[in-house]
C-alpha positions, 0 to 999 in steps of 0.5 A: 338737322339730325334725323331720328332713327326709327325705334326697332321693335323687339324680335319675336323668338320662335321655336322652330327646332325639333326639341321644343320644351313641350316635346322634351317634356313629353319624351321625358314623360314617356321614358319615365312611364316606360321605366315604371312599367318595366319595373312593375313588370319585374315586380309582378313577373314572379307571380305571373303564373298565378295571375295568368291562371287566376284570369283563365279560371275567372273567364272559364268559371264566369257563368257559374259565378254569375249564376251564384251572384244572381241569387246572392246579393252580397258580392263578397259572399258570392265570390267566396262561394265561387272560389270554393267551388273552383277549388273543390271541382278543379284544383283539389283533383289536380293536386291529388293527381299531381301527388300521385304523379310524383309518387309514381315517379319516385317509384320508377326512380327506385326501380331504375336503381335496382336495374342499375345494380343488375345491369353489370357486364357480368350480368350481360355475359350471363344472359349471353350464356343462357340465351346464345341467340342473343350473343350478337346483341349482347356483344354489341351492347357490351362494346358500344353501350355503357348501361351502368353509366347511362342508368346512373345518369338517368337515376341521378337526373330523376333524383335531382328532379324529385328533389327540386320538385320537393324543395319547390313545393312551398313556392307552388303552394304560395302560387296556388294561394295567390291564384285563389286570392286574385280569383276572388277579387276578379269575381267580386270586382269584375264589372269595375275591372272591365270598365277600368280596362276600357277607360285606359285602352287607347281604342274606341268602345267597339274596338275594345269590346272586339279585343276583349271578346277575342281574348275571351274566345282565346282563353275558352278555346285554350282551356276547353279546346286544348287543356280539357281535351288533353286531360280527357285524352290523358285520363283515357290513356291512363285508364287503359294502362291501369286496365292492362296492368301497366306500371305507373298509369297515373304518371303515364296518363299525365305524360300523355295529357301533356303531350296532347297539348302540343300540336303535332305530338300526342298521346301516341308517343307514350302508348305506341311504345307500350303497345310495342313492348306488350307485343314483344312480350307475346301479349298480342291481345293486350297490344292490339287492344291498346293500339285500338284504344289509342288510335280510335278512342284517345286519338279521335276524342278531340274531334268529338269534344272540340266542337262541343266545348269550343263551338264557333269560338276562335280556333287558330291555325295548327301552325300558329297554335304550335308556335303560340303554345311552344313559344309561350311555354319557352318564355313563360313556363306552364302559364305560357299555355294560356299566355302564348295564345293570348299574345298571338290573339291580341297581336292579330286583333291589333293588326285588324284594328290598324287594317280597318282604321287605314282602310287597306292603306288609305285613311279611314273616315272619321266615323269609325273603322272601315270594314274588311272585305 
């Protein structure tokens, strides 16, 4: 009598490993998405300045566009009018000032060439004979300083910069046209763009609104509180240079405006040496006037204008603003003036979201984010 062995049931295959099919598919999708996003970044990067300034202009000029759109029912026509106003009120004066800056810079380069011809060793010896008191100074200059070589290098650098600027003028014009084109679509499709951003953001509606509000405040604070105030300081400094008859007032006004953007620097880097030069020439009245104007008017105007332009909007710590602006310029060029503070503000907003979601290290409840105390 044989005993029948019970039939064995087939074993169930369970996936207990780390790399399951679903996880491998997810990882592959993440890698493909990351590669695609990086390639898109490479495609867009040459036009990043145009996109950045278009976004900044759209945020700053949004109240004006809303006022126009409320009176013109056609979105495209309202956007065209808004872009035309931005071009006339902002971009056209900027182009004229830029043209004057390069024109005066070319004149300074030509003057350097004249100085180079006059700054020969024989010329220095002749000055020493005419002014015996300057003999020790001229002797030290002759032994330690090669004026001809230094001026030659400065002239060559100025010539190279001017040539590079002229050769890149076509690309600047292309960037300007792209800025206006993007600005038109930002004006026309603003509601759709905002809704699309909210749909794709992996945040709650409240968190997305807070992030967009912080970015809006950052752009306003950067444009009005930094760039506009710096432009006013540069304009006031340039006007005083023009009033006193100093050379290249538009150029030096632009330099003062650029320096005023950078925290811890300012317009005094330009007007202080100019005042010292006036004093050395015996023009004590002009030197005192320029010093008073630089310290009181140019130096303190930002304390008056910043509350008016920015109000209660975001104002970053001075050290944070310094690294945001300098780091942004280093990485992104001129558009880094806006991108740097935007990146810092976005990072701070995301850290706040993590803080509120975890409730200081503890899991937040399911109803929403725990407020920070």
